[in-house]
C-alpha positions as CSV (number, residue, x, y, z in Angstrom):
1,M,0.2,-0.1,0.0
2,L,2.9,2.2,0.7
3,L,4.9,1.7,-2.5
4,S,1.5,2.3,-4.4
5,A,1.1,5.8,-2.4
6,I,4.6,6.8,-3.7
7,L,4.3,5.7,-7.2
8,K,0.7,7.3,-7.5
9,R,2.4,10.6,-5.9
10,H,5.0,9.9,-8.9
11,G,1.8,9.6,-11.4
12,Q,1.9,6.0,-11.9
13,E,-1.0,3.4,-11.8
14,C,-0.8,0.9,-9.8
15,Y,-2.9,-2.4,-9.2
16,F,-3.1,-5.5,-6.5
17,I,-3.5,-8.6,-6.9
18,D,-4.3,-11.1,-3.9
19,M,-3.5,-14.5,-4.7
20,E,-5.1,-16.1,-2.2
21,F,-8.6,-14.5,-3.8
22,C,-7.8,-14.5,-7.5
23,R,-9.6,-16.9,-9.6
24,N,-7.9,-16.3,-13.1
25,V,-4.5,-14.4,-12.9
26,I,-4.0,-14.6,-16.7
27,K,-7.2,-13.2,-17.3
28,E,-6.8,-10.3,-14.6
29,V,-3.1,-9.4,-15.5
30,G,-4.3,-9.5,-19.2
31,E,-6.7,-7.0,-18.4
32,I,-4.2,-4.8,-16.9
33,H,-1.4,-5.2,-19.2
34,P,1.5,-4.2,-16.7
35,D,5.1,-3.0,-17.8
36,I,6.2,-4.4,-14.5
37,I,4.9,-7.2,-12.1
38,A,6.3,-7.0,-8.6
39,Y,6.1,-9.7,-6.0
40,S,6.7,-9.4,-2.0
41,V,8.3,-12.5,-1.2
42,T,8.5,-14.5,2.4
43,T,10.5,-17.8,2.6
44,G,8.1,-20.5,2.5
45,M,6.2,-18.5,-0.4
46,H,9.2,-17.7,-2.8
47,Q,8.8,-20.8,-5.0
48,Y,5.3,-20.2,-5.3
49,F,5.8,-16.7,-6.5
50,S,8.6,-18.1,-8.7
51,E,6.9,-20.5,-10.2
52,L,3.7,-18.2,-10.8
53,N,6.2,-15.2,-12.2
54,L,7.6,-18.1,-15.0
55,K,4.0,-18.8,-15.5
56,L,3.0,-15.1,-16.4
57,K,6.3,-14.9,-18.6
58,T,4.8,-17.6,-20.7
59,H,1.9,-15.0,-21.8
60,F,3.1,-11.5,-21.3
61,R,6.4,-9.3,-21.7
62,F,7.2,-7.3,-18.5
63,V,9.9,-6.7,-16.1
64,S,9.6,-9.2,-12.7
65,L,10.6,-7.3,-9.7
66,F,10.7,-9.3,-6.3
67,G,11.3,-7.6,-2.8
68,G,10.7,-8.8,0.5
69,P,12.3,-10.4,3.5
70,H,13.3,-13.4,1.2
71,C,15.2,-11.4,-1.3
72,T,16.9,-9.2,1.5
73,Q,17.7,-12.5,3.3
74,F,18.6,-14.7,0.3
75,P,19.5,-12.4,-3.0
76,D,20.7,-15.2,-4.9
77,F,17.1,-15.9,-5.3
78,I,17.9,-13.7,-8.5
79,E,19.8,-16.4,-10.3
80,E,16.2,-18.1,-10.7
81,E,15.0,-18.3,-14.2
82,G,12.4,-15.2,-15.1
83,I,13.3,-13.4,-12.2
84,D,14.8,-9.8,-13.7
85,I,15.2,-7.8,-10.7
86,I,15.5,-8.3,-6.5
87,C,15.1,-5.7,-4.1
88,R,17.1,-5.8,-0.7
89,G,16.1,-4.0,2.1
90,E,13.6,-1.1,1.9
91,G,12.1,-0.1,-1.6
92,D,10.8,3.4,-0.8
93,Y,13.0,5.6,-3.1
94,V,14.3,2.6,-5.0
95,I,10.9,1.6,-7.1
96,T,10.8,5.5,-8.0
97,E,14.1,5.4,-9.5
98,L,13.5,2.1,-11.1
99,I,10.5,3.1,-12.8
100,Q,11.8,6.5,-14.0
101,K,15.0,5.0,-15.5
102,L,12.9,2.3,-17.3
103,I,10.5,4.8,-18.6
104,L,13.3,6.8,-20.1
105,G,14.9,3.8,-21.6
106,E,17.9,4.6,-19.1
107,D,20.5,1.9,-17.9
108,H,18.9,0.5,-14.5
109,S,21.7,-1.9,-13.6
110,N,23.2,0.5,-11.0
111,I,20.6,1.3,-8.5
112,K,21.5,0.9,-4.9
113,N,19.2,-2.0,-3.2
114,L,18.9,-3.6,-6.6
115,W,20.2,-6.9,-8.1
116,V,19.8,-6.6,-11.5
117,K,19.9,-9.5,-14.3
118,I,20.4,-8.2,-17.8
119,K,21.0,-10.9,-20.9
120,G,22.2,-13.3,-18.1
121,Q,24.7,-11.0,-16.5
122,I,23.6,-9.9,-12.8
123,F,24.5,-6.9,-11.3
124,R,24.7,-6.6,-7.5
125,N,24.2,-3.3,-6.3
126,D,25.6,-1.9,-2.6
127,I,22.8,-1.1,-0.1
128,R,21.6,2.5,0.1
129,D,21.3,4.7,3.2
130,L,17.9,4.2,4.9
131,A,14.8,6.2,4.7
132,E,15.1,8.5,8.1
133,Q,12.3,11.0,7.6
134,L,9.2,8.8,7.7
135,D,7.0,11.8,8.0
136,D,8.0,12.7,4.4
137,L,6.2,9.5,3.1
138,P,2.5,9.5,2.0
139,F,0.3,7.5,4.0
140,P,-0.7,4.1,2.8
141,D,-2.7,3.5,-0.5
142,R,-5.7,1.5,1.6
143,E,-8.2,1.9,-1.4
144,L,-6.0,-0.4,-3.3
145,I,-6.7,-3.5,-1.7
146,M,-10.6,-2.6,-0.9
147,K,-11.4,-4.6,-4.0
148,Y,-11.3,-7.6,-1.8
149,E,-13.9,-8.3,0.6
150,V,-11.6,-9.4,3.7
151,Y,-10.1,-6.6,3.7
152,R,-13.1,-4.0,2.8
153,K,-15.0,-5.6,5.7
154,S,-12.6,-6.0,8.3
155,H,-13.2,-4.2,11.4
156,T,-9.4,-3.7,12.1
157,R,-6.9,-1.5,10.5
158,W,-3.2,-1.8,10.7
159,V,-0.9,1.3,11.3
160,R,2.9,1.5,11.8
161,T,4.5,4.1,13.8
162,S,8.0,3.3,13.4
163,R,10.4,0.9,11.5
164,G,13.3,-1.0,12.9
165,C,14.4,-3.2,16.0
166,P,17.5,-3.0,17.7
167,Y,17.1,-6.6,19.0
168,L,19.0,-9.4,17.7
169,C,17.1,-12.6,18.0
170,T,18.9,-15.3,16.2
171,Y,15.6,-16.4,14.3
172,C,14.6,-13.0,13.0
173,L,15.3,-11.0,9.8
174,N,15.8,-8.0,11.7
175,A,19.5,-9.4,13.1
176,V,20.4,-9.4,9.5
177,F,18.8,-6.4,8.1
178,N,20.6,-4.3,10.7
179,E,23.9,-5.9,9.9
180,L,23.2,-5.3,6.1
181,H,22.4,-1.5,6.9
182,K,25.3,-1.0,9.3
183,G,26.5,2.5,8.7
184,K,23.6,3.3,6.5
185,G,21.8,5.7,8.8
186,K,19.5,5.1,12.0
187,V,18.1,1.3,12.3
188,I,15.6,2.8,14.5
189,R,13.0,5.7,12.9
190,R,9.9,6.9,14.2
191,R,7.1,9.3,12.8
192,S,6.1,12.0,14.6
193,A,2.9,11.6,17.0
194,L,1.2,14.4,14.8
195,N,1.9,12.6,11.4
196,V,0.1,9.4,12.7
197,I,-2.6,11.1,14.2
198,A,-3.2,12.6,11.1
199,E,-3.4,9.1,9.4
200,L,-5.5,7.6,12.0
201,K,-8.0,10.6,11.1
202,Q,-8.0,9.6,7.5
203,I,-8.9,5.9,8.5
204,K,-11.4,6.9,11.2
205,D,-13.3,9.1,8.6
206,F,-13.1,6.7,5.8
207,Y,-13.5,3.1,7.4
208,R,-14.9,3.7,10.6
209,P,-12.6,0.9,12.0
210,E,-13.8,-0.7,15.5
211,K,-10.2,-1.4,16.4
212,I,-6.8,-0.2,15.4
213,H,-3.7,-2.6,15.6
214,F,-0.5,-1.2,15.8
215,S,2.1,-3.6,14.3
216,D,5.2,-1.9,14.9
217,D,8.0,-4.5,15.5
218,T,7.9,-3.3,19.5
219,F,5.6,-0.3,19.9
220,N,7.3,0.4,23.4
221,L,10.7,0.9,22.4
222,D,10.2,4.7,23.3
223,E,8.1,4.8,26.4
224,D,8.2,8.8,26.4
225,W,7.1,9.0,23.2
226,V,4.5,6.3,23.4
227,V,3.0,8.1,26.4
228,D,2.7,11.3,24.8
229,F,1.3,9.8,21.8
230,L,-1.4,7.9,23.6
231,S,-2.4,11.2,25.2
232,L,-3.4,12.7,21.7
233,Y,-4.5,9.4,20.6
234,K,-7.1,9.3,23.4
235,K,-8.2,13.1,22.6
236,E,-8.3,12.9,18.7
237,I,-9.2,8.9,18.0
238,D,-10.6,7.2,21.0
239,I,-10.6,3.5,19.1
240,P,-9.6,0.5,20.7
241,F,-6.2,-1.0,20.1
242,I,-3.9,-3.8,19.9
243,A,-0.1,-3.2,20.4
244,L,2.9,-5.6,19.8
245,L,5.3,-4.8,23.1
246,R,8.4,-6.2,24.5
247,L,8.6,-7.7,27.8
248,N,11.4,-6.1,29.3
249,L,10.3,-2.8,28.3
250,I,7.1,-2.4,30.3
251,S,6.7,-0.2,33.4
252,E,3.6,0.8,35.4
253,R,3.1,4.0,33.8
254,L,3.6,2.4,30.3
255,V,0.6,0.2,31.0
256,K,-1.4,2.8,32.7
257,S,-1.2,4.7,29.6
258,L,-2.1,2.0,27.2
259,K,-5.2,1.4,29.4
260,E,-6.3,4.6,29.7
261,A,-6.0,5.4,25.6
262,G,-8.1,2.2,24.8
263,C,-5.4,-0.9,24.8
264,F,-7.6,-4.0,25.4
265,L,-5.1,-6.4,23.9
266,V,-1.3,-6.6,24.0
267,E,1.0,-9.2,21.9
268,C,3.9,-10.1,23.7
269,G,6.9,-12.6,22.5
270,I,7.5,-15.2,25.2
271,E,8.9,-17.6,22.8
272,C,10.5,-20.2,24.8
273,G,9.7,-21.0,28.7
274,N,13.4,-22.0,29.5
275,E,15.4,-18.9,30.6
276,Y,18.6,-20.4,29.3
277,F,17.4,-21.6,26.3
278,R,15.8,-18.1,25.4
279,N,18.4,-16.2,26.0
280,H,21.5,-18.1,25.0
281,L,19.8,-20.0,21.9
282,L,17.3,-17.2,20.9
283,K,19.2,-14.5,22.1
284,R,15.6,-12.9,23.6
285,N,17.7,-11.4,26.8
286,I,14.2,-11.4,28.7
287,S,14.2,-12.6,32.0
288,T,11.3,-15.0,33.3
289,G,11.2,-12.3,36.1
290,Q,10.4,-9.4,34.0
291,T,7.9,-11.6,31.6
292,V,5.9,-12.4,35.0
293,T,6.0,-9.0,36.1
294,A,4.9,-7.6,33.4
295,A,1.8,-10.0,33.1
296,E,1.2,-8.9,36.6
297,L,0.8,-5.2,35.5
298,F,-1.6,-6.2,32.5
299,V,-3.8,-8.2,35.0
300,K,-4.0,-5.4,37.3
301,Y,-5.1,-2.7,34.5
302,G,-7.1,-5.2,33.0
303,I,-5.3,-5.8,29.4
304,K,-5.7,-9.2,28.2
305,M,-2.4,-11.0,26.9
306,L,-1.5,-12.8,23.8
307,T,1.6,-14.9,23.9
308,L,3.9,-15.6,20.9
309,N,5.9,-19.0,21.2
310,I,7.8,-20.9,19.0
311,L,8.0,-24.9,19.3
312,G,9.9,-27.1,17.5
313,L,13.5,-25.2,18.2
314,P,16.7,-26.9,17.6
315,D,17.8,-29.0,20.5
316,E,14.5,-28.7,22.2
317,T,12.8,-31.5,23.7
318,V,9.4,-32.4,25.2
319,A,10.5,-31.5,28.7
320,L,11.8,-27.8,27.5
321,A,8.3,-27.4,25.4
322,M,6.6,-28.5,28.5
323,E,8.2,-25.4,30.4
324,T,6.9,-22.8,27.6
325,I,3.3,-24.4,28.4
326,S,4.1,-23.8,32.4
327,L,5.2,-20.3,32.0
328,N,2.2,-19.3,29.7
329,R,0.0,-20.7,32.7
330,K,2.0,-18.7,35.0
331,V,1.5,-15.1,33.5
332,K,-2.3,-16.3,32.9
333,A,-2.1,-15.6,28.8
334,A,-5.4,-15.0,27.6
335,Y,-4.3,-17.0,24.5
336,A,-0.8,-18.5,23.9
337,S,-0.1,-18.3,20.1
338,S,2.4,-20.6,19.0
339,T,4.2,-21.3,15.5
340,V,6.5,-24.2,14.2
341,F,10.1,-22.8,14.1
342,Q,11.4,-22.5,10.7
343,P,15.0,-21.7,9.8
344,Y,15.1,-18.6,7.9
345,P,18.1,-18.1,5.2
346,M,21.0,-16.4,6.9
347,T,19.7,-16.2,10.2
348,E,22.0,-17.5,13.0
349,I,19.7,-20.1,14.3
350,A,19.3,-21.5,10.9
351,A,23.2,-22.0,10.4
352,Y,23.0,-23.5,14.1
353,A,20.4,-26.1,13.2
354,E,22.5,-27.1,10.2
355,K,25.5,-27.2,11.9
356,Q,24.1,-29.7,14.4
357,G,22.6,-31.7,11.2
358,Y,19.3,-31.0,11.9
359,Y,18.8,-29.1,8.6
360,D,20.1,-29.5,5.2
361,G,20.0,-25.4,4.4
362,K,17.7,-26.1,1.5
363,S,15.4,-23.1,1.8
364,S,13.0,-24.6,-0.7
365,R,12.1,-27.3,2.1
366,I,10.0,-24.5,4.0
367,K,6.5,-24.5,2.4
368,K,3.5,-22.0,2.4
369,D,1.9,-23.6,5.4
370,Y,5.2,-23.9,7.6
371,Y,4.0,-21.9,10.5
372,F,1.4,-24.3,11.3
373,D,2.0,-27.8,9.4
374,G,5.3,-28.9,10.5
375,S,9.0,-28.6,10.9
376,V,11.8,-29.5,8.2
377,L,14.0,-30.1,10.9
378,K,15.4,-33.7,11.5
379,M,15.0,-34.5,15.4
380,K,14.2,-37.1,17.5
381,D,11.2,-35.5,19.2
382,I,10.0,-33.5,16.1
383,K,6.6,-35.1,15.7
384,Q,5.9,-34.8,19.3
385,L,6.5,-31.2,19.5
386,V,4.5,-30.2,16.6
387,R,1.7,-32.0,18.3
388,I,2.3,-30.2,21.5
389,H,2.1,-26.9,19.5
390,Y,-1.1,-27.7,18.3
391,L,-2.2,-28.7,22.1
392,M,-0.4,-26.0,23.6
393,N,-3.5,-23.5,24.5
394,I,-5.7,-26.8,25.3
395,F,-3.0,-27.7,27.6
396,I,-2.7,-24.5,29.4
397,K,-6.6,-23.9,29.5
398,I,-7.4,-27.7,30.7
399,P,-4.5,-28.2,33.1
400,F,-5.3,-32.2,34.0
401,L,-4.3,-32.8,30.5
402,I,-0.6,-32.0,31.0
403,N,-0.8,-35.4,33.4
404,I,-1.1,-37.2,30.3
405,H,0.4,-35.1,27.8
406,K,3.3,-37.8,27.1
407,L,0.5,-40.0,25.9
408,L,-1.5,-37.4,23.9
409,I,1.6,-36.5,22.0
410,K,2.9,-40.0,20.7
411,L,-0.6,-40.8,19.3
412,P,-0.8,-40.0,15.5
413,F,-3.9,-37.9,15.6
414,D,-2.4,-34.7,13.9
415,L,-5.5,-34.1,12.0
416,F,-7.8,-34.2,14.8
417,Y,-5.2,-32.0,16.7
418,K,-4.9,-29.4,14.2
419,T,-8.8,-29.2,14.1
420,L,-8.6,-28.4,17.5
421,F,-6.1,-26.2,17.2
422,F,-8.0,-23.8,14.6
423,T,-11.2,-24.1,16.3
424,D,-9.6,-23.2,19.8
425,K,-8.2,-20.3,18.0
426,S,-11.3,-19.0,16.5
427,F,-13.0,-19.1,19.7
428,H,-10.3,-17.2,21.7
429,F,-9.9,-14.6,18.7
430,I,-13.8,-14.1,18.8
431,F,-14.8,-14.5,22.2
432,I,-12.1,-14.1,24.4
433,L,-9.6,-11.8,22.9
434,N,-12.1,-9.5,20.8
435,K,-9.5,-9.8,17.8
436,L,-12.1,-10.8,15.4
437,D,-15.6,-11.4,15.1
438,V,-17.7,-14.3,13.5
439,A,-17.9,-12.2,10.1
440,E,-14.4,-12.0,9.9
441,I,-13.7,-15.4,10.9
442,F,-16.0,-17.1,8.2
443,M,-14.2,-14.7,5.6
444,L,-11.0,-15.9,6.6
445,Y,-11.8,-19.0,6.6
446,K,-13.8,-19.0,3.1
447,N,-10.5,-17.5,1.9
448,K,-8.2,-19.7,3.6
449,L,-6.3,-16.8,5.2
450,F,-6.8,-17.7,8.6
451,K,-3.6,-19.5,8.9
452,S,-1.9,-16.3,8.8
453,T,-3.4,-14.3,10.6
């Protein structure tokens, strides 16, 4: 949406196709006749979009541009057939420079952030400085996606107030991103409170949302900014909201401000219940004491807590996974969301998994449904760990089942457990967390999107 807004500011036409909803991609692309087709690619979806691009290349002539996390971490992706250009890092100013050069027929092989393939030769360019003045960027072009019912009828609108994360979690893109942009400007950049409020006023007037979701990597990096912003938010916007917070940056002042401004749900990463494992393998640098203290403040102020957890980590055992369940019970998580670990290219933990012999280093093994369907690691207990992932929230809410967990996770009832997982998730998202309502759940299931929510 942001790239569309930037291009439209420069007089270009932009169209959006969501492949979850598109019934006939050849027909739809044929109606548009694009000069460039751009894809945002995550690991797990990269092969799907590479194959889609090749299919489109047999019907149309266009320049293919790939961006997103997979290209940033694994730029050799450009070597695949049919891929003309990949963008590493942010594309805000890259895309307008590229479009201008293509329109004028000028050499586009030397644009920073781009790797460009021309007649089989690949030009690998340096990384440009990060965009620091975020207030200079236009607001995202939200109308771009409103052709789709699931977006048009959603009661929640997502907003980012900042970019960047200073932490070096071993499983995350940010560690790779920060290293890639060393000496290229401030990694952490924040919009002014007034700029964010102006965008929120537009959203409020045009879309009448029931909820706002602040999707910053860490909303509470700068407590003073957050407290000042929330004071304005309450006066000017006053819509219930959700925010993603880091647990070692929680104070009573912050939680009190969140509650007064209308925060009803926070999302916080626990990831692993074992403190040594969490801080040495994952490099979270968050103690169990900090986690429990923060959770007590959320309970005190009546803010529900959705925790984020990873199961199936390298070296993890069933006993370690049960520690994650134990900590989630202790903090009284309203819902414990879990995903199955996947070794993203170039991350520190992927290299560790490969070194230990759990993984062969082939990112093509990471599939579209990787978060919830299984693991690419070859470990002794991996099937049982995936079953714990399916049953995690059930164990937390029905504690007596923990007494027979060793039996339950040995039973090959994966389809049944998976059904329980999605049923329980739907129930909590509707009735406990108020994150979605019945109509939204129906649309998400209908369009096969709930797995990525």
